[in-house]
N, C-alpha and C positions, 0 to 999 in steps of 0.2 A: 268287551273285555278288556282291560288295558294288555298290552303287548307283551309286559313284563312276565316271566314265567318264574314261581316261587318254586324253587324245588326244596323240601326237606327232610332233614333224615333225624328220628329221634333219638339220643343215647339210651342204653337198657334203664336207665335210673328214671328217664321224664315217659319212657313207655308205659312203666311200672306203673308211676304216678296217674297216668292217664287214664290207664287200667284199671284203677283203684276207684275213681271218682266215678268211671263207667259204670264198673260192678255196684258199690256200695258207698252208703252214706247219705247225708241231707245234702245235695248241692242245688243251684239253681239250674233250671229248665237249659238256658241259654251257656252254663258252663260246664254240663253232660256234653250239650252238644256239639261246642266247640271241641271238647276232647274228642269226641267221635270224628269230627273233620279232620284234626291231627292226626290221630290214630290209621285213620283211611288213608289218606296223605304221603304218609311216609312212606319214604321209597328204600328203607332200609329195614322194611318189617319182615319179621323170621317167616310168615305167611304171606308172603308178596301176592293181593290179590291184581286182576290185571283191569280195575275198573277206571275207567276214564274220569274226569274231573266233574263230567254231566251226568255220568252216569253214579255216582257218589250223592249229588247234587238231589238228585231225583229220588235215590231210596232216603235220605235224609229228610226229603221232603223240605229243601232250601234252597236259595239260588246259587248260579254260582259264582256271584257277585260275593255272594257272603262268604262262602268257600275261600275266593281269592284274598277278600282282608283278613280273614282268620290265618292263614296262609303269610301272608305281608305281616301281619303283626307278630307272629313265631319269631320269623326270618330279623326283623328289623330290631324288635325290642323284645323279645323272649318270652317265655312260656306263660309266665306270668300274667303278663299283658294279653298274652293270645288268648287265655282263658277268661278270666276275668273282664278283660276291656280295659280303658282307660280310665283315669279319675277325672271328672268334668275339671274344666280350667277357668270357668266361669269367676267371676267376683261379682257380688252383687251389690250396691251401696245399699245402706239400709236409711229409709227417710225417717224412720220412727226412732228419734233417738229420745233422751229422757227429757229434755226439753219439750220436746214437741207433745210426749207422753203425759205431760202435765199440765199442757195448754189444753188438751183435748180431755181429759178427765173431768178437767174443770169449767169447759163449757160444756161437756154433757151434763154436769150437775146443775147448770144453770137453767132457768129459764127459756124455754123454747119459743123460738121467734112468732110474732101473731098469728092468728090462722092454725095452728099446729097445736095437740094436745102434749105432743111429746117429740122428743128429737129422735130423727132416723139417721141411720148410718149417711145416709146420702146426704140428708140436711146439714151432717155434722161434717163430711167430707167438704161438702161446698163451703161452708163456714171457716174451716179451718185455710182454706185457701184465698177466702176472701179477705182474712185476717192478716193475711203473709205469714204465717207460722212455717207454711213450705208453699213450693213452687206448685207441685200437682200431687193429689195423693188419690187412691181409690179408696172406693165403700168398705171394699175387702179388707184394707189396712188399716182401716179405723174400727172393725169389727174383732182383727185380730189383737188390737193395741187395747181394747177394751176388755175382750175376755180376758186377757193377760194381765189386767189390772184387777180384775174381780167389778169393775164396772160398768155395771149394763144399763143405758138408760132406760130398758123395758121391765125390767126387775124391781118388785117392790123395796126389797130389803138393798137393792145395791146404790153406790153412788155417793 
């Protein structure tokens, strides 16, 4: 575990909010667990328990590292982030734009290659790469596009 010790003391409003989360309402299990961690690690608690961090971790059935990370998020970023975690920062670039979708639907409605009765998702994925509509694409992306456009090559009424 890292050397830095995060000490936290909750103000009465924060303590009340955490106790409300633990007592009632519909909350995710992780949010309730994080609230319990913060309540048990509070140094200014009215009824201060003398449990060590490892004992708290054992009682809550979490690792000592989780305790450390929740306390760190509380001290560095506040109560909301400590309870709910950070929002994902990754941005995914979409390969399936409108032009690609149009080419894919047109291809799926065309005759399948010789030796095949119908287009499979893998065949379509390979063909759009071969025709250089995209650099690479998975068959799962092809499936999502066809499902979204309601054009399923296996359906009798599709396409």
